[in-house]
C-alpha positions in Angstrom: -23.4 -68.4 -165.2 -21.8 -66.6 -168.2 -23.9 -68.8 -170.5 -27.0 -67.6 -168.7 -25.9 -64.0 -169.2 -25.4 -64.5 -172.9 -28.8 -66.2 -173.4 -30.6 -63.5 -171.5 -28.7 -60.8 -173.4 -29.9 -62.5 -176.7 -33.5 -62.5 -175.4 -33.2 -58.8 -174.6 -32.0 -58.1 -178.1 -35.0 -60.0 -179.5 -37.2 -57.9 -177.3 -35.8 -54.7 -178.6 -36.2 -55.8 -182.3 -39.9 -56.6 -181.5 -40.5 -53.2 -180.0 -38.9 -51.3 -183.0 -41.0 -53.2 -185.5 -43.9 -51.2 -186.9 -46.2 -54.1 -186.3 -45.1 -54.3 -182.7 -48.6 -54.7 -181.3 -49.5 -57.6 -183.5 -46.0 -59.3 -183.2 -45.6 -58.6 -179.5 -46.9 -61.9 -178.4 -45.1 -63.8 -181.3 -41.9 -62.1 -180.4 -42.3 -63.1 -176.8 -43.0 -66.7 -177.9 -39.9 -66.6 -180.1 -37.7 -65.2 -177.3 -39.0 -67.8 -174.9 -38.2 -70.6 -177.3 -34.8 -69.1 -178.0 -33.7 -69.1 -174.3 -36.5 -67.6 -172.1 -37.4 -71.0 -170.9 -34.4 -70.8 -168.5 -36.6 -68.6 -166.3 -38.7 -71.5 -165.3 -35.3 -73.1 -164.0 -34.6 -69.9 -162.2 -38.0 -69.9 -160.5 -37.8 -73.7 -159.7 -34.3 -73.3 -158.2 -35.6 -70.4 -156.0 -38.3 -72.7 -154.8 -35.9 -75.5 -154.2 -33.7 -73.1 -152.1 -36.7 -72.0 -150.1 -37.8 -75.6 -149.5 -34.3 -76.6 -148.2 -34.5 -74.0 -145.5 -38.1 -74.6 -144.7 -38.9 -76.5 -141.5 -42.5 -77.4 -142.3 -44.0 -80.2 -140.4 -46.1 -81.3 -143.4 -43.2 -81.5 -145.8 -43.3 -84.4 -148.2 -42.3 -85.0 -151.8 -45.7 -84.3 -153.3 -45.9 -80.9 -151.6 -42.4 -80.1 -152.6 -43.1 -81.1 -156.2 -46.3 -79.0 -156.4 -44.4 -76.0 -155.1 -41.6 -76.4 -157.5 -44.0 -76.7 -160.5 -45.9 -73.7 -159.3 -42.7 -71.7 -159.0 -41.7 -72.7 -162.5 -45.1 -71.7 -164.0 -45.1 -68.4 -162.1 -41.6 -67.6 -163.4 -42.8 -68.2 -166.9 -45.7 -65.9 -166.3 -43.3 -63.3 -165.0 -41.2 -63.7 -168.1 -44.1 -62.8 -170.4 -45.2 -59.9 -168.0 -41.6 -58.4 -168.0 -40.9 -59.1 -171.6 -41.4 -55.6 -172.8 -40.2 -53.8 -169.7 -37.1 -51.7 -170.3 -34.8 -52.8 -167.6 -31.6 -54.9 -167.4 -31.8 -58.6 -167.9 -30.4 -59.3 -164.3 -33.3 -57.2 -162.8 -35.7 -59.2 -164.8 -34.1 -62.5 -163.6 -34.4 -61.3 -160.0 -38.1 -60.5 -160.5 -38.7 -63.8 -162.1 -36.8 -65.7 -159.4 -38.6 -63.9 -156.6 -41.9 -64.6 -158.3 -41.0 -68.2 -158.3 -39.9 -68.2 -154.7 -43.2 -66.6 -153.6 -45.5 -68.8 -155.7 -47.4 -70.5 -152.9 -48.2 -67.1 -151.3 -49.2 -65.8 -154.7 -51.5 -68.8 -155.3 -53.2 -68.2 -151.8 -53.5 -64.5 -152.5 -55.1 -64.9 -155.9 -57.5 -67.6 -154.7 -58.5 -65.5 -151.7 -59.2 -62.5 -154.0 -61.2 -64.6 -156.4 -63.2 -66.1 -153.6 -63.8 -62.6 -152.1 -65.0 -61.2 -155.3 -67.3 -64.2 -155.9 -68.5 -64.1 -152.2 -67.3 -67.6 -151.4 -66.4 -68.2 -147.8 -63.8 -70.7 -146.7 -65.2 -73.8 -145.2 -63.6 -74.5 -141.9 -63.3 -78.1 -140.9 -65.8 -79.0 -138.3 -63.6 -81.3 -136.3 -64.9 -83.3 -133.5 -62.1 -82.2 -131.2 -60.4 -84.6 -128.9 -62.2 -87.8 -128.4 -62.4 -89.1 -124.9 -61.2 -92.6 -124.1 -64.6 -93.6 -122.9 -66.2 -92.4 -126.0 -68.7 -90.0 -124.3 -68.5 -86.4 -123.3 -68.0 -85.5 -119.7 -69.6 -82.4 -118.5 -70.1 -80.8 -115.2 -73.6 -81.1 -113.7 -75.8 -78.0 -113.6 -76.7 -78.4 -109.9 -73.8 -80.1 -108.1 -75.7 -80.7 -104.9 -78.6 -82.4 -106.6 -76.6 -84.6 -108.9 -74.3 -86.1 -106.2 -75.6 -89.5 -105.4 -75.6 -90.6 -101.7 -72.7 -92.8 -100.7 -73.4 -96.5 -101.1 -73.0 -98.9 -98.4 -70.1 -101.3 -98.6 -70.9 -104.9 -99.3 -67.9 -106.0 -97.4 -68.2 -108.0 -94.2 -66.7 -106.2 -91.2 -63.6 -107.8 -89.7 
């Protein structure tokens, strides 16, 4: 953990150097890329670790390795995005790491929220599955007759011989 603190402190120093530069606006992205290469890539591990922790306590019925891998990858990507967003913020490195970890842990909800907002802006409605429902064993629907008195057939006579 001490190594992580040292790396994050070095990244913060690089951020301060980029801000004091007279060409800070033009070098801002280049400084962020340089800081990311120098040690900022660890935030992807922080986000992925947060998602792994969340998946370990999750009791989802549809849990499988593909779903877990997608969520961990999304968490790592969102943590990287959070790194670039928080790069120029003036706050301590631990607070930035907390923000990046929480962003990674909330990645599935963020994806759902972003896609819902985009669909709402574009006017796209969610298609709900038109399931057939529960299929009867006979293969046909059973419904109640409209007129119960008219639809009841008269009792049939038995073909058995009386004893």
